[in-house]
N, C-alpha and C positions, 0 to 999 in steps of 0.2 A: 133368026133374022128380025122378028118384030122388035125386040127386045134391041138388038145392034141398031135400026132403024129410029128407033125412038132416042137413045143415046146419042145418036149422030145428030138428030133436031135439036136437041137440048146443047148440046156442046155448040151447033149453028147460032144458035138464041145468045147462047154465052158469049160467043164472038163477036157478034151482031151489035150486042150491050156496049161491049169494050171498046170497039169501033166508034161508036155513037157518042160515048161519053168522053173519049180521047179526041174526038173531032172539036167538039164542043167546048171541052176545056181548052185547047188550045187557042181556038178562036176567042175566048173569053178573055184569056191570059195574054193573049197579042195586043187586047183593044184597050188594056187597063193602062194608064200612063204613070200609076204609082208602083208599076211594079220593081223596081230598083227601091224607091222608098221602104218598100214593105222590108224585103231582106235587110237592109239597113239598119232595119228598128230592131232592139234588143228581143232577143228570143221571147222572153217571157212577156212582152209588151205588145208583141206582133198577133193578129189573130185571124185568117181569109175570110172567116162568118162561116165556114162550112159544119163547124162544130162549137162550142163554148157551154161554160159553166152556166145551167138554166137551163138547157136544153133536153128534154127526155125523149127517149126515142122510144116507137113500138114498131114492132117488125114483124110481121108475116112472109111466109116460105114454104115454097115446094123445093125437097131435095131430091137429086139423084146421083149414083144410083141406088137403092134401096137395100140397104148392107144388114138387113135382119134377117138373121140365119144365112147367110152369105155360105154358098158352099153345101148346104142341104138342098135336097132334089131327090124323088122318087118318081123316076120311073117316065116311061113315053108309052104310047098305045099300044095295046097289045097284053097277050096275058103274062107277060115277066115282067118284073119289077127291077129297074135299074138304079142303083142308088148312086149321088156323086154328082149328078146333075145340078142344072139349076133354071129347070122351066118350071115357071111360077108366073100367077097374077099378084101383082101388088098394087099397094096406094102408099103414097108417101115416101118420105117421113113428112110432115105436113110441120111448121117448125114457127112457134110463139116467143118471140124476144124482148126483153124491156130491158133499157138501159138507162141510168142517170149519171150526171156528170160529177165528179169529186173536183177534177179542175178542167182550164180550157181546153185540154189535149187528150184529158183521160178520164175513162166512163168505167162503171162496174156495170156487169148485165147477167141476167139469169136467162137461159133458153130453156124452153120447153117442146119437146119432140114426140110424135107418135106415128105408127106406122102398121101395117096389118100386110100379110101376105098369105096365100092356098096354094096349095099343090093336088094335080089333078094326075091319078094314074092307073094303073089296072087295065083290064078289059073292057075298053067304051069306056074309058075315065070313071069308073065305077066309083074310085074311092077319093077321097080330099083330106087332106092336113090342112091346117089351121093354125097360125102363129100371129101373134101380136107383141109388140115394144113400145116401151116407153123408157124417156130418158131425161134427166135435167140436168144442165150444164153450168157452173157458174165461172163466168169469164171476166178478165181485167183487159181494156182495150187502150190501145193509143192511137189518136187521130193524127194526120199529118196535116192539121189547118194551120200549122206554124212553118211549115215547109214548102207548102203546095199553094201558090196565091189564086185558087179559084174558088170564088164564093160557093157555087152550085155544087163542086165535085167534094165529097167527103170520104177520103182513103183512111185505111185503117187495119191496123193488126191487131190479134187478140188471144192470151193464151189462159187457160183455165184447168178445171178439173170437172170430168163427166162421169155420171151414174146412169146406167142402163139395167132395166129388167125385161126380158124377154122370157116367151112362154110358146111352146109348140105343143100342138094336141093331136094324137095320130085317130083317122078316122074309125069312129068305134067297130063299125062294121070290118074292117080288114083288120084291126085289132083281134075281135073274135076270129075271122077266117085262120090268121094266122096261127090261132092257138087250135084250134080244131084241125088242122092239117098236119102242123107240126109238133103238135102236142106239148107245147109250151107257150107263154105269149112273148112278145117281141117288144122289149125291151119295158118300159111305162106308158103308160096313153100319155100321160103330161109330162112334160120335161120343161124344167125353166131354169135360167142364167140370169145372174147379179154380177155386175162388173163395173170396176173403177177405174178410170184412165186419164193420163191427161190429155188436153186437146190444144188444137191453135188451128187459127183462122186467117186468112187477108181476107180485104172487102172493100168495096167501093160503091158508095150511091150517089147518085145523081138527081137533084131537086128539078122537077120540070114545076115546080109550084114552091110557092115560101114553105109550106109545111107537109109537102108529099114528095116521095122521092122512090125510083126504082132501082134495086140492090142487087148485087151479084156479091158470092161469097163463095171462096174455095177453102177448103181444108179438113180437119175431122172435127166433128162435134158429137153427134149421137148415131145416126142411122145413115149418114152419106158422106159425099165428098162436096158436092158443089149445090150450091143452095140459090134459087131466084125467086126476087118476091117485091116486097113495098115496105116503105118505111112512112111513119106519120111522126112529125114533130109535135108533142102536146103541149 
């Protein structure tokens, strides 16, 4: 129930963010007398000012939900162990992204993410498994600054390739208990996975100051599908 409430709260924050930037964007767009002239200007010459060549971006974010070892689960309170659930404690993923422009509307970026999780189980939650993961994604971004004439609103889409490494460690006490009880070891004490996958996102950031913006990003990068954060123009 706690996980559902947390996800519901995050989605409400995301919806409020979208409504806020939409309201401000419409207000700003309506007040600009040069809107018609903007769209009459040739594509290569126009720019709303929300992004451009020479603008390097550094973003920090927090992602939900935490996809690190999704589907892994060990149990409920009591003496029996139930696998396949998803009762866990997790942090992250935390995201750091750097993007540099190659054109007024096109940028290249690198994303670094990290996340941790743990699962308590067994009689009195005597055991605890730990997992951690890290990843990097290399992305190409298209910004809609030549199509949306709002200086404070940067809307973009990106595609790229994603590399992830994750590792999970079974509680040593449970590992020993399993061997003494059943006469053989339960799998491996440490398990790890390395994956390479394509990824894609859509996002928006709204500048509340010339070099500072709040951002929202949806899609798949490393360990989450929704990221909330902040962006600095360097």
